[in-house]
N, CA, C, O and the ligand as a Tripos MOL2 file, in Angstrom:
@<TRIPOS>MOLECULE
protein
  233   231    59     0     0
PROTEIN
NO_CHARGES

@<TRIPOS>ATOM
      1 N         -11.0020    7.1830    8.1970 N.3       1 MET1
      2 CA         -9.8980    6.3670    7.8710 C.3       1 MET1
      3 C         -10.3450    5.0130    7.2630 C.2       1 MET1
      4 O         -11.0490    4.2150    7.8810 O.2       1 MET1
      5 N          -9.9470    4.8440    6.1820 N.am      2 LYS2
      6 CA        -10.0470    3.2960    5.5440 C.3       2 LYS2
      7 C          -9.0070    2.4000    5.9930 C.2       2 LYS2
      8 O          -7.8900    2.7420    6.3810 O.2       2 LYS2
      9 N          -9.5920    0.8910    5.8840 N.am      3 LYS3
     10 CA         -8.2760    0.1060    6.1790 C.3       3 LYS3
     11 C          -8.3690   -0.8790    5.2750 C.2       3 LYS3
     12 O          -9.4140   -1.3750    4.8550 O.2       3 LYS3
     13 N          -7.0120   -1.2240    4.9070 N.am      4 ILE4
     14 CA         -6.8220   -2.5450    3.9080 C.3       4 ILE4
     15 C          -5.8230   -3.4580    4.7530 C.2       4 ILE4
     16 O          -5.1350   -2.9900    5.6600 O.2       4 ILE4
     17 N          -5.8040   -4.6280    4.4280 N.am      5 LYS5
     18 CA         -5.1300   -5.6190    5.0850 C.3       5 LYS5
     19 C          -3.8400   -6.0130    4.1410 C.2       5 LYS5
     20 O          -3.8040   -6.2490    2.9330 O.2       5 LYS5
     21 N          -2.8630   -6.0000    5.0620 N.am      6 CYS6
     22 CA         -1.4660   -6.3690    4.4940 C.3       6 CYS6
     23 C          -1.4690   -7.5670    3.8190 C.2       6 CYS6
     24 O          -2.0460   -8.3810    4.5410 O.2       6 CYS6
     25 N          -1.0670   -8.1410    2.6710 N.am      7 PRO7
     26 CA         -1.3030   -9.3270    1.7900 C.3       7 PRO7
     27 C          -0.1440  -10.2840    2.6560 C.2       7 PRO7
     28 O          -0.3410  -11.4850    2.8440 O.2       7 PRO7
     29 N           0.9640   -9.6430    3.1020 N.am      8 ASP8
     30 CA          2.0700  -10.5130    3.5940 C.3       8 ASP8
     31 C           1.8290  -10.8370    4.9290 C.2       8 ASP8
     32 O           1.8410  -12.0320    5.2240 O.2       8 ASP8
     33 N           1.5810   -9.8880    5.9130 N.am      9 CYS9
     34 CA          1.5790  -10.3090    7.3120 C.3       9 CYS9
     35 C           0.2390  -10.0660    8.1230 C.2       9 CYS9
     36 O           0.1530  -10.1950    9.3440 O.2       9 CYS9
     37 N          -0.8990   -9.6610    7.1920 N.am     10 GLY10
     38 CA         -2.1690   -9.4410    7.7350 C.3      10 GLY10
     39 C          -2.6170   -8.2620    8.6150 C.2      10 GLY10
     40 O          -3.7180   -8.1070    9.1410 O.2      10 GLY10
     41 N          -1.6510   -7.5470    8.6610 N.am     11 ALA11
     42 CA         -1.9120   -6.4390    9.6280 C.3      11 ALA11
     43 C          -2.7380   -5.2970    9.0500 C.2      11 ALA11
     44 O          -2.4830   -4.9360    7.9010 O.2      11 ALA11
     45 N          -3.7060   -4.6950    9.7400 N.am     12 ASP12
     46 CA         -4.4480   -3.5170    9.2270 C.3      12 ASP12
     47 C          -3.5230   -2.4930    9.0120 C.2      12 ASP12
     48 O          -2.6580   -2.1710    9.8280 O.2      12 ASP12
     49 N          -3.7380   -1.8640    7.6750 N.am     13 ILE13
     50 CA         -2.9900   -0.5890    7.2510 C.3      13 ILE13
     51 C          -4.1220    0.5230    7.1890 C.2      13 ILE13
     52 O          -5.1420    0.4010    6.5110 O.2      13 ILE13
     53 N          -3.8390    1.5490    7.9280 N.am     14 ASP14
     54 CA         -4.5510    2.6490    8.0100 C.3      14 ASP14
     55 C          -4.4120    3.5490    6.5830 C.2      14 ASP14
     56 O          -3.3110    3.8450    6.1170 O.2      14 ASP14
     57 N          -5.5170    3.8820    6.0480 N.am     15 VAL15
     58 CA         -5.4410    4.6480    4.7060 C.3      15 VAL15
     59 C          -6.4480    5.8690    4.9020 C.2      15 VAL15
     60 O          -7.5930    5.7950    5.3470 O.2      15 VAL15
     61 N          -5.7400    7.0600    4.4500 N.am     16 PRO16
     62 CA         -6.5080    8.2380    4.9200 C.3      16 PRO16
     63 C          -7.7190    8.1690    3.6810 C.2      16 PRO16
     64 O          -7.6160    7.6690    2.5610 O.2      16 PRO16
     65 N          -8.9590    8.8970    4.3440 N.am     17 ASP17
     66 CA        -10.1030    8.9890    3.5140 C.3      17 ASP17
     67 C          -9.8490    9.7150    2.3150 C.2      17 ASP17
     68 O         -10.5750    9.5100    1.3430 O.2      17 ASP17
     69 N          -9.0220   10.4420    2.2610 N.am     18 ASP18
     70 CA         -8.7360   11.2160    0.8370 C.3      18 ASP18
     71 C          -7.4480   10.6860    0.0370 C.2      18 ASP18
     72 O          -6.7880   11.3240   -0.7840 O.2      18 ASP18
     73 N          -7.2630    9.4550    0.4430 N.am     19 VAL19
     74 CA         -6.3890    8.9280   -0.3350 C.3      19 VAL19
     75 C          -6.6310    8.9050   -2.1620 C.2      19 VAL19
     76 O          -7.7400    8.8180   -2.6880 O.2      19 VAL19
     77 N          -5.5160    8.9900   -2.7990 N.am     20 MET20
     78 CA         -5.7050    9.1530   -4.1620 C.3      20 MET20
     79 C          -5.3100    7.8750   -4.8050 C.2      20 MET20
     80 O          -4.5410    7.1640   -4.1570 O.2      20 MET20
     81 N          -5.7670    7.3960   -6.1500 N.am     21 ILE21
     82 CA         -5.3450    6.3250   -6.9980 C.3      21 ILE21
     83 C          -4.0090    6.4320   -7.3280 C.2      21 ILE21
     84 O          -3.6850    7.4530   -7.9340 O.2      21 ILE21
     85 N          -3.1790    5.6360   -7.0750 N.am     22 ASN22
     86 CA         -1.6210    5.5100   -7.4180 C.3      22 ASN22
     87 C          -0.8500    5.9870   -6.0710 C.2      22 ASN22
     88 O           0.3690    6.1540   -6.0610 O.2      22 ASN22
     89 N          -1.6510    6.1830   -4.9700 N.am     23 GLU23
     90 CA         -0.8640    6.5600   -3.9270 C.3      23 GLU23
     91 C          -0.2640    5.2890   -3.1800 C.2      23 GLU23
     92 O          -0.8900    4.2290   -3.1540 O.2      23 GLU23
     93 N           0.8790    5.4310   -2.6220 N.am     24 ILE24
     94 CA          1.6370    4.3000   -1.8150 C.3      24 ILE24
     95 C           1.1840    4.4850   -0.6370 C.2      24 ILE24
     96 O           0.9800    5.6060   -0.1710 O.2      24 ILE24
     97 N           0.9800    3.4190   -0.0370 N.am     25 VAL25
     98 CA          0.7840    3.1550    1.5370 C.3      25 VAL25
     99 C           1.8800    1.9990    2.0710 C.2      25 VAL25
    100 O           2.2190    1.0380    1.3810 O.2      25 VAL25
    101 N           2.2660    2.2140    3.1420 N.am     26 ALA26
    102 CA          3.1590    1.1130    3.6860 C.3      26 ALA26
    103 C           2.6040    0.5200    4.8980 C.2      26 ALA26
    104 O           1.9010    1.1500    5.6880 O.2      26 ALA26
    105 N           2.9230   -0.6600    5.0250 N.am     27 CYS27
    106 CA          2.2930   -1.5080    6.0000 C.3      27 CYS27
    107 C           3.3340   -1.1660    7.3840 C.2      27 CYS27
    108 O           4.5520   -1.3450    7.3580 O.2      27 CYS27
    109 N           2.6180   -0.6750    8.4920 N.am     28 PRO28
    110 CA          3.4220   -0.6050    9.7080 C.3      28 PRO28
    111 C           4.0840   -1.4660   10.2510 C.2      28 PRO28
    112 O           5.0170   -1.1790   11.0010 O.2      28 PRO28
    113 N           3.6870   -2.8330    9.9450 N.am     29 ASP29
    114 CA          4.2780   -3.9030   10.7080 C.3      29 ASP29
    115 C           5.6550   -4.3810    9.9230 C.2      29 ASP29
    116 O           6.7590   -4.4240   10.4650 O.2      29 ASP29
    117 N           5.4220   -4.6820    8.7400 N.am     30 CYS30
    118 CA          6.5680   -5.3560    7.7270 C.3      30 CYS30
    119 C           7.0280   -4.3440    6.6660 C.2      30 CYS30
    120 O           7.9910   -4.5660    5.9320 O.2      30 CYS30
    121 N           6.3030   -3.2360    6.6210 N.am     31 GLY31
    122 CA          7.0370   -2.2870    5.6760 C.3      31 GLY31
    123 C           6.5140   -2.5080    4.1750 C.2      31 GLY31
    124 O           6.7330   -1.6330    3.3360 O.2      31 GLY31
    125 N           5.9030   -3.5430    3.8790 N.am     32 LEU32
    126 CA          5.3990   -3.7740    2.4570 C.3      32 LEU32
    127 C           4.6560   -2.4630    1.8730 C.2      32 LEU32
    128 O           3.7630   -1.9090    2.5150 O.2      32 LEU32
    129 N           5.0560   -2.0440    0.7090 N.am     33 GLU33
    130 CA          4.4760   -0.9500    0.0330 C.3      33 GLU33
    131 C           3.2980   -1.6130   -0.7460 C.2      33 GLU33
    132 O           3.3710   -2.7440   -1.2260 O.2      33 GLU33
    133 N           2.2670   -0.8460   -0.8220 N.am     34 LEU34
    134 CA          1.2700   -1.1950   -1.5100 C.3      34 LEU34
    135 C           0.5890    0.1910   -2.4480 C.2      34 LEU34
    136 O           0.5960    1.3000   -1.9150 O.2      34 LEU34
    137 N           0.1380    0.0510   -3.5630 N.am     35 GLU35
    138 CA         -0.2250    1.1610   -4.5880 C.3      35 GLU35
    139 C          -1.7260    1.0760   -4.6900 C.2      35 GLU35
    140 O          -2.2370    0.0980   -5.2340 O.2      35 GLU35
    141 N          -2.4040    1.9800   -4.2290 N.am     36 ILE36
    142 CA         -3.8660    2.1160   -4.5000 C.3      36 ILE36
    143 C          -4.1000    2.0930   -5.9050 C.2      36 ILE36
    144 O          -3.7030    2.9790   -6.6610 O.2      36 ILE36
    145 N          -4.8010    0.9910   -6.2950 N.am     37 THR37
    146 CA         -5.3930    1.1210   -7.7250 C.3      37 THR37
    147 C          -6.7560    1.5040   -8.4110 C.2      37 THR37
    148 O          -7.0190    1.7750   -9.5830 O.2      37 THR37
    149 N          -7.5300    1.4360   -7.2810 N.am     38 LYS38
    150 CA         -9.1090    1.6380   -7.5460 C.3      38 LYS38
    151 C          -9.5460    1.9670   -6.1630 C.2      38 LYS38
    152 O          -9.0610    1.4820   -5.1400 O.2      38 LYS38
    153 N         -10.6160    2.9340   -6.2370 N.am     39 ILE39
    154 CA        -11.3180    3.3110   -5.1560 C.3      39 ILE39
    155 C         -12.7710    3.4440   -5.4120 C.2      39 ILE39
    156 O         -13.2680    4.3220   -6.1160 O.2      39 ILE39
    157 N         -13.4980    2.3950   -4.7140 N.am     40 GLU40
    158 CA        -15.0920    2.5700   -4.7630 C.3      40 GLU40
    159 C         -15.6020    2.7260   -3.3580 C.2      40 GLU40
    160 O         -15.6190    1.7460   -2.6140 O.2      40 GLU40
    161 N         -15.9580    3.7400   -3.0100 N.am     41 GLY41
    162 CA        -16.6260    4.0300   -1.5980 C.3      41 GLY41
    163 C         -15.5030    3.4680   -0.7750 C.2      41 GLY41
    164 O         -14.3420    3.8640   -0.8790 O.2      41 GLY41
    165 N         -15.8110    2.7430   -0.1390 N.am     42 ASP42
    166 CA        -14.9860    2.1760    1.1100 C.3      42 ASP42
    167 C         -14.1230    1.1280    0.6180 C.2      42 ASP42
    168 O         -13.2280    0.7000    1.3470 O.2      42 ASP42
    169 N         -14.2820    0.7190   -0.4260 N.am     43 LYS43
    170 CA        -13.3750   -0.4370   -0.9270 C.3      43 LYS43
    171 C         -12.2580    0.1340   -1.8410 C.2      43 LYS43
    172 O         -12.3660    0.9110   -2.7900 O.2      43 LYS43
    173 N         -11.1540   -0.4550   -1.3070 N.am     44 LEU44
    174 CA         -9.9690   -0.1450   -2.0870 C.3      44 LEU44
    175 C          -9.2940   -1.4390   -2.6570 C.2      44 LEU44
    176 O          -9.1700   -2.4960   -2.0390 O.2      44 LEU44
    177 N          -8.8590   -1.1720   -4.0000 N.am     45 SER45
    178 CA         -8.0810   -2.3220   -4.6190 C.3      45 SER45
    179 C          -6.5710   -1.7200   -4.3240 C.2      45 SER45
    180 O          -6.2600   -0.5660   -4.0280 O.2      45 SER45
    181 N          -5.8190   -2.7670   -4.4840 N.am     46 TYR46
    182 CA         -4.1960   -2.2470   -4.3990 C.3      46 TYR46
    183 C          -3.4140   -3.3350   -4.7430 C.2      46 TYR46
    184 O          -3.8430   -4.4850   -4.6430 O.2      46 TYR46
    185 N          -2.3080   -3.0710   -5.1380 N.am     47 GLN47
    186 CA         -1.2330   -3.8940   -5.7850 C.3      47 GLN47
    187 C           0.1110   -3.7640   -5.0220 C.2      47 GLN47
    188 O           0.3750   -2.6520   -4.5640 O.2      47 GLN47
    189 N           0.9220   -4.7020   -4.8520 N.am     48 ARG48
    190 CA          2.4330   -4.4820   -4.3140 C.3      48 ARG48
    191 C           3.0260   -3.7810   -5.0860 C.2      48 ARG48
    192 O           2.9850   -3.8900   -6.3120 O.2      48 ARG48
    193 N           3.6940   -2.9220   -4.4130 N.am     49 VAL49
    194 CA          4.7210   -2.1780   -5.2020 C.3      49 VAL49
    195 C           5.9660   -3.0200   -5.2900 C.2      49 VAL49
    196 O           6.5100   -3.4350   -4.2670 O.2      49 VAL49
    197 N           6.4280   -3.2800   -6.5010 N.am     50 VAL50
    198 CA          7.6310   -4.0430   -6.8110 C.3      50 VAL50
    199 C           8.7770   -3.2740   -6.8670 C.2      50 VAL50
    200 O           8.9840   -2.6150   -7.8860 O.2      50 VAL50
    201 N           9.7100   -3.2380   -5.7650 N.am     51 VAL51
    202 CA         10.8890   -2.4940   -5.6990 C.3      51 VAL51
    203 C          12.1150   -3.3280   -6.2830 C.2      51 VAL51
    204 O          12.5650   -4.3460   -5.7560 O.2      51 VAL51
    205 N          12.5680   -2.7580   -7.4150 N.am     52 GLU52
    206 CA         13.8070   -3.3270   -7.8240 C.3      52 GLU52
    207 C          14.9060   -2.8810   -7.0710 C.2      52 GLU52
    208 O          15.0770   -1.6850   -6.8320 O.2      52 GLU52
    209 N          15.5430   -3.6310   -6.7430 N.am     53 LYS53
    210 CA         17.0840   -3.4080   -6.1450 C.3      53 LYS53
    211 C          17.8570   -3.0740   -7.1090 C.2      53 LYS53
    212 O          18.1670   -3.8020   -8.0510 O.2      53 LYS53
    213 N          18.3280   -1.5770   -6.8620 N.am     54 GLU54
    214 CA         19.3370   -1.2130   -7.8080 C.3      54 GLU54
    215 C          20.6930   -0.9660   -7.0210 C.2      54 GLU54
    216 O          20.8520   -0.4740   -5.9040 O.2      54 GLU54
    217 N          21.6850   -1.4830   -7.9890 N.am     55 ASP55
    218 CA         23.0120   -1.1710   -7.5530 C.3      55 ASP55
    219 C          23.4430    0.1820   -7.9530 C.2      55 ASP55
    220 O          23.6190    0.4410   -9.1440 O.2      55 ASP55
    221 N          23.6550    1.2160   -6.8570 N.am     56 TRP56
    222 CA         23.9920    2.3680   -7.1720 C.3      56 TRP56
    223 C          25.6390    2.5300   -7.3990 C.2      56 TRP56
    224 O          26.2020    3.5690   -7.7460 O.2      56 TRP56
    225 N          26.2420    1.3080   -7.1300 N.am     57 GLY57
    226 CA         27.6160    1.4230   -7.5400 C.3      57 GLY57
    227 C          28.4020    2.1490   -6.4150 C.2      57 GLY57
    228 O          29.5830    2.4250   -6.6270 O.2      57 GLY57
    229 N          27.8980    2.4340   -5.3820 N.am     58 GLU58
    230 CA         28.6990    3.1380   -4.3200 C.3      58 GLU58
    231 C          29.4260    2.4260   -3.2020 C.2      58 GLU58
    232 O          30.0610    3.0720   -2.3690 O.2      58 GLU58
    233 ZN          2.6800   -6.0750    6.4980 Zn       59 ZN59
@<TRIPOS>BOND
     1     1     2 1
     2     2     3 1
     3     3     4 2
     4     3     5 am
     5     5     6 1
     6     6     7 1
     7     7     8 2
     8     7     9 am
     9     9    10 1
    10    10    11 1
    11    11    12 2
    12    11    13 am
    13    13    14 1
    14    14    15 1
    15    15    16 2
    16    15    17 am
    17    17    18 1
    18    18    19 1
    19    19    20 2
    20    19    21 am
    21    21    22 1
    22    22    23 1
    23    23    24 2
    24    23    25 am
    25    25    26 1
    26    26    27 1
    27    27    28 2
    28    27    29 am
    29    29    30 1
    30    30    31 1
    31    31    32 2
    32    31    33 am
    33    33    34 1
    34    34    35 1
    35    35    36 2
    36    35    37 am
    37    37    38 1
    38    38    39 1
    39    39    40 2
    40    39    41 am
    41    41    42 1
    42    42    43 1
    43    43    44 2
    44    43    45 am
    45    45    46 1
    46    46    47 1
    47    47    48 2
    48    47    49 am
    49    49    50 1
    50    50    51 1
    51    51    52 2
    52    51    53 am
    53    53    54 1
    54    54    55 1
    55    55    56 2
    56    55    57 am
    57    57    58 1
    58    58    59 1
    59    59    60 2
    60    59    61 am
    61    61    62 1
    62    62    63 1
    63    63    64 2
    64    63    65 am
    65    65    66 1
    66    66    67 1
    67    67    68 2
    68    67    69 am
    69    69    70 1
    70    70    71 1
    71    71    72 2
    72    71    73 am
    73    73    74 1
    74    74    75 1
    75    75    76 2
    76    75    77 am
    77    77    78 1
    78    78    79 1
    79    79    80 2
    80    79    81 am
    81    81    82 1
    82    82    83 1
    83    83    84 2
    84    83    85 am
    85    85    86 1
    86    86    87 1
    87    87    88 2
    88    87    89 am
    89    89    90 1
    90    90    91 1
    91    91    92 2
    92    91    93 am
    93    93    94 1
    94    94    95 1
    95    95    96 2
    96    95    97 am
    97    97    98 1
    98    98    99 1
    99    99   100 2
   100    99   101 am
   101   101   102 1
   102   102   103 1
   103   103   104 2
   104   103   105 am
   105   105   106 1
   106   106   107 1
   107   107   108 2
   108   107   109 am
   109   109   110 1
   110   110   111 1
   111   111   112 2
   112   111   113 am
   113   113   114 1
   114   114   115 1
   115   115   116 2
   116   115   117 am
   117   117   118 1
   118   118   119 1
   119   119   120 2
   120   119   121 am
   121   121   122 1
   122   122   123 1
   123   123   124 2
   124   123   125 am
   125   125   126 1
   126   126   127 1
   127   127   128 2
   128   127   129 am
   129   129   130 1
   130   130   131 1
   131   131   132 2
   132   131   133 am
   133   133   134 1
   134   134   135 1
   135   135   136 2
   136   135   137 am
   137   137   138 1
   138   138   139 1
   139   139   140 2
   140   139   141 am
   141   141   142 1
   142   142   143 1
   143   143   144 2
   144   143   145 am
   145   145   146 1
   146   146   147 1
   147   147   148 2
   148   147   149 am
   149   149   150 1
   150   150   151 1
   151   151   152 2
   152   151   153 am
   153   153   154 1
   154   154   155 1
   155   155   156 2
   156   155   157 am
   157   157   158 1
   158   158   159 1
   159   159   160 2
   160   159   161 am
   161   161   162 1
   162   162   163 1
   163   163   164 2
   164   163   165 am
   165   165   166 1
   166   166   167 1
   167   167   168 2
   168   167   169 am
   169   169   170 1
   170   170   171 1
   171   171   172 2
   172   171   173 am
   173   173   174 1
   174   174   175 1
   175   175   176 2
   176   175   177 am
   177   177   178 1
   178   178   179 1
   179   179   180 2
   180   179   181 am
   181   181   182 1
   182   182   183 1
   183   183   184 2
   184   183   185 am
   185   185   186 1
   186   186   187 1
   187   187   188 2
   188   187   189 am
   189   189   190 1
   190   190   191 1
   191   191   192 2
   192   191   193 am
   193   193   194 1
   194   194   195 1
   195   195   196 2
   196   195   197 am
   197   197   198 1
   198   198   199 1
   199   199   200 2
   200   199   201 am
   201   201   202 1
   202   202   203 1
   203   203   204 2
   204   203   205 am
   205   205   206 1
   206   206   207 1
   207   207   208 2
   208   207   209 am
   209   209   210 1
   210   210   211 1
   211   211   212 2
   212   211   213 am
   213   213   214 1
   214   214   215 1
   215   215   216 2
   216   215   217 am
   217   217   218 1
   218   218   219 1
   219   219   220 2
   220   219   221 am
   221   221   222 1
   222   222   223 1
   223   223   224 2
   224   223   225 am
   225   225   226 1
   226   226   227 1
   227   227   228 2
   228   227   229 am
   229   229   230 1
   230   230   231 1
   231   231   232 2
@<TRIPOS>SUBSTRUCTURE
     1 MET1         2 RESIDUE 1 A MET
     2 LYS2         6 RESIDUE 1 A LYS
     3 LYS3        10 RESIDUE 1 A LYS
     4 ILE4        14 RESIDUE 1 A ILE
     5 LYS5        18 RESIDUE 1 A LYS
     6 CYS6        22 RESIDUE 1 A CYS
     7 PRO7        26 RESIDUE 1 A PRO
     8 ASP8        30 RESIDUE 1 A ASP
     9 CYS9        34 RESIDUE 1 A CYS
    10 GLY10       38 RESIDUE 1 A GLY
    11 ALA11       42 RESIDUE 1 A ALA
    12 ASP12       46 RESIDUE 1 A ASP
    13 ILE13       50 RESIDUE 1 A ILE
    14 ASP14       54 RESIDUE 1 A ASP
    15 VAL15       58 RESIDUE 1 A VAL
    16 PRO16       62 RESIDUE 1 A PRO
    17 ASP17       66 RESIDUE 1 A ASP
    18 ASP18       70 RESIDUE 1 A ASP
    19 VAL19       74 RESIDUE 1 A VAL
    20 MET20       78 RESIDUE 1 A MET
    21 ILE21       82 RESIDUE 1 A ILE
    22 ASN22       86 RESIDUE 1 A ASN
    23 GLU23       90 RESIDUE 1 A GLU
    24 ILE24       94 RESIDUE 1 A ILE
    25 VAL25       98 RESIDUE 1 A VAL
    26 ALA26      102 RESIDUE 1 A ALA
    27 CYS27      106 RESIDUE 1 A CYS
    28 PRO28      110 RESIDUE 1 A PRO
    29 ASP29      114 RESIDUE 1 A ASP
    30 CYS30      118 RESIDUE 1 A CYS
    31 GLY31      122 RESIDUE 1 A GLY
    32 LEU32      126 RESIDUE 1 A LEU
    33 GLU33      130 RESIDUE 1 A GLU
    34 LEU34      134 RESIDUE 1 A LEU
    35 GLU35      138 RESIDUE 1 A GLU
    36 ILE36      142 RESIDUE 1 A ILE
    37 THR37      146 RESIDUE 1 A THR
    38 LYS38      150 RESIDUE 1 A LYS
    39 ILE39      154 RESIDUE 1 A ILE
    40 GLU40      158 RESIDUE 1 A GLU
    41 GLY41      162 RESIDUE 1 A GLY
    42 ASP42      166 RESIDUE 1 A ASP
    43 LYS43      170 RESIDUE 1 A LYS
    44 LEU44      174 RESIDUE 1 A LEU
    45 SER45      178 RESIDUE 1 A SER
    46 TYR46      182 RESIDUE 1 A TYR
    47 GLN47      186 RESIDUE 1 A GLN
    48 ARG48      190 RESIDUE 1 A ARG
    49 VAL49      194 RESIDUE 1 A VAL
    50 VAL50      198 RESIDUE 1 A VAL
    51 VAL51      202 RESIDUE 1 A VAL
    52 GLU52      206 RESIDUE 1 A GLU
    53 LYS53      210 RESIDUE 1 A LYS
    54 GLU54      214 RESIDUE 1 A GLU
    55 ASP55      218 RESIDUE 1 A ASP
    56 TRP56      222 RESIDUE 1 A TRP
    57 GLY57      226 RESIDUE 1 A GLY
    58 GLU58      230 RESIDUE 1 A GLU
    59 ZN59       233 GROUP 0 **** ****
């Protein structure tokens, strides 16, 4: 298991060893979603997933 730190709340986020690029992991504490952008051995790069709030008109 790899770990990354949540940029928002600082919690450790567990990432499976077989994680793939573009996979989304969510912070267990605050729910922030991060997209894995790069994998180099045990080092993971990631970026926030920007969720645009859509109004579905319901
Ligand atoms: Zn968090």
